[in-house]
C-alpha positions as CSV (number, residue, x, y, z in Angstrom):
1,M,94.7,-93.1,112.5
2,Y,97.0,-92.9,109.4
3,R,96.6,-89.3,108.2
4,T,100.2,-88.6,107.2
5,I,101.8,-91.4,105.4
6,L,105.4,-91.4,104.0
7,V,106.0,-93.8,101.1
8,P,109.6,-94.3,99.9
9,L,109.8,-95.2,96.2
10,D,112.8,-96.7,94.4
11,G,111.2,-98.3,91.4
12,S,111.0,-101.8,92.9
13,G,108.0,-104.0,92.8
14,N,107.8,-104.0,96.6
15,A,107.8,-100.2,96.7
16,N,104.9,-100.2,94.2
17,K,103.0,-102.7,96.4
18,A,103.7,-100.5,99.4
19,L,102.2,-97.5,97.5
20,D,99.0,-99.5,96.8
21,I,98.7,-100.4,100.5
22,A,99.4,-96.8,101.5
23,A,96.8,-95.5,99.1
24,H,94.2,-97.8,100.7
25,L,95.2,-96.5,104.2
26,A,95.0,-92.9,103.0
27,R,91.6,-93.3,101.5
28,A,90.2,-95.0,104.6
29,N,91.6,-92.3,106.9
30,H,91.3,-89.2,104.6
31,G,95.1,-89.0,104.8
32,R,97.8,-87.5,102.7
33,L,100.6,-89.5,101.0
34,Y,104.1,-88.1,100.9
35,L,106.0,-89.9,98.1
36,I,109.7,-89.7,98.6
37,H,112.6,-90.8,96.3
38,V,116.2,-90.6,97.5
39,P,118.5,-90.8,94.4
40,V,121.7,-92.8,94.7
41,V,124.7,-90.7,95.4
42,T,127.6,-91.4,93.1
43,E,131.2,-90.3,93.1
44,K,130.4,-88.1,90.1
45,D,128.0,-85.9,92.1
46,N,129.3,-82.4,92.6
47,D,127.4,-82.0,95.8
48,P,126.2,-85.2,97.6
49,L,123.3,-83.3,99.2
50,V,121.9,-81.4,96.2
51,T,120.0,-83.2,93.5
52,S,120.8,-82.3,89.9
53,P,118.2,-81.5,87.3
54,S,118.6,-84.9,85.7
55,Q,118.2,-86.6,89.1
56,N,115.1,-84.6,89.8
57,D,113.7,-85.5,86.3
58,A,114.5,-89.2,86.9
59,A,112.9,-89.1,90.3
60,M,109.7,-87.5,89.0
61,Q,109.5,-90.1,86.2
62,L,109.9,-92.9,88.8
63,I,107.2,-91.5,91.0
64,Q,104.8,-90.8,88.1
65,T,105.3,-94.4,86.9
66,A,104.5,-95.7,90.4
67,L,101.4,-93.5,90.6
68,E,100.2,-95.0,87.3
69,T,100.0,-98.4,89.0
70,I,97.2,-97.1,91.2
71,D,94.3,-94.7,90.7
72,A,95.6,-91.7,92.6
73,S,93.0,-89.2,91.3
74,D,91.2,-89.0,94.7
75,L,94.3,-88.9,96.8
76,D,96.1,-85.9,98.4
77,T,99.8,-86.5,97.4
78,S,103.0,-84.6,97.7
79,I,106.3,-85.5,96.0
80,L,109.6,-85.2,97.8
81,V,113.0,-85.7,96.3
82,R,115.8,-85.7,98.8
83,K,119.5,-86.7,98.6
84,G,121.6,-88.5,101.2
85,A,121.7,-91.8,102.9
86,P,118.3,-93.3,102.2
87,A,117.5,-94.6,105.8
88,E,118.6,-91.3,107.4
89,V,116.7,-89.2,104.9
90,I,113.5,-91.2,105.2
91,E,113.7,-91.1,109.0
92,R,114.4,-87.4,109.0
93,E,111.5,-86.7,106.7
94,A,109.1,-88.9,108.7
95,H,110.0,-86.8,111.8
96,R,109.7,-83.5,110.0
97,L,106.3,-84.4,108.6
98,D,105.2,-85.9,112.0
99,A,104.2,-89.0,109.9
100,D,101.8,-91.5,111.4
101,A,103.3,-94.3,109.3
102,I,106.0,-95.2,106.8
103,V,104.8,-97.7,104.3
104,M,107.7,-99.2,102.4
105,G,108.9,-102.2,100.4
106,Y,110.5,-105.0,102.3
107,K,113.4,-105.1,99.9
108,G,114.2,-102.4,97.3
109,L,116.7,-102.3,94.4
110,S,119.7,-102.1,96.7
111,R,122.1,-105.1,96.6
112,T,122.6,-105.0,100.4
113,S,120.0,-107.1,102.1
114,N,119.6,-110.2,104.2
115,E,116.9,-112.5,105.4
116,K,115.4,-109.7,107.5
117,G,114.8,-107.4,104.6
118,G,116.7,-104.8,102.7
119,S,119.2,-102.7,104.5
120,V,117.1,-99.5,104.3
121,S,113.9,-101.2,105.6
122,V,115.8,-102.9,108.4
123,A,117.3,-99.5,109.5
124,I,114.0,-97.7,109.3
125,N,112.3,-100.5,111.3
126,Q,114.9,-100.1,114.0
127,R,115.0,-96.3,114.2
128,A,111.7,-94.7,113.1
129,A,109.6,-93.1,115.8
130,C,106.4,-93.8,113.9
131,R,104.7,-97.1,112.8
132,V,106.6,-98.8,109.9
133,I,104.7,-101.1,107.6
134,T,106.9,-103.2,105.3
135,V,105.3,-104.8,102.3
136,R,106.5,-107.9,100.4
């Protein structure tokens, strides 16, 4: 049922909890986890669509730190680092991968959120074509 699972990671506790749930789903269904990080675009970026080497290094460290919270030795994982508006990037990657599910934190590190969740999780829940599982 859940063979292709996209997991957005931003370093938040909720994202790490989502990774744990996604890992259980992947194990139960012999699935593959796609771990994605979307770096924050700043005014200093030369190209808002291309990640710099330092952003790639920071993203890899963030993902490796998240993976250390679970035992991923038996999991099939791929790491994706993409730049852009997080909700758009996550939705686009889910479509490209033909993901069965997106498993993500209810609220991330973003300051824009409301009682319904973080702005990215709300947007993904409204627009994604696949199942979205939000974790608190």
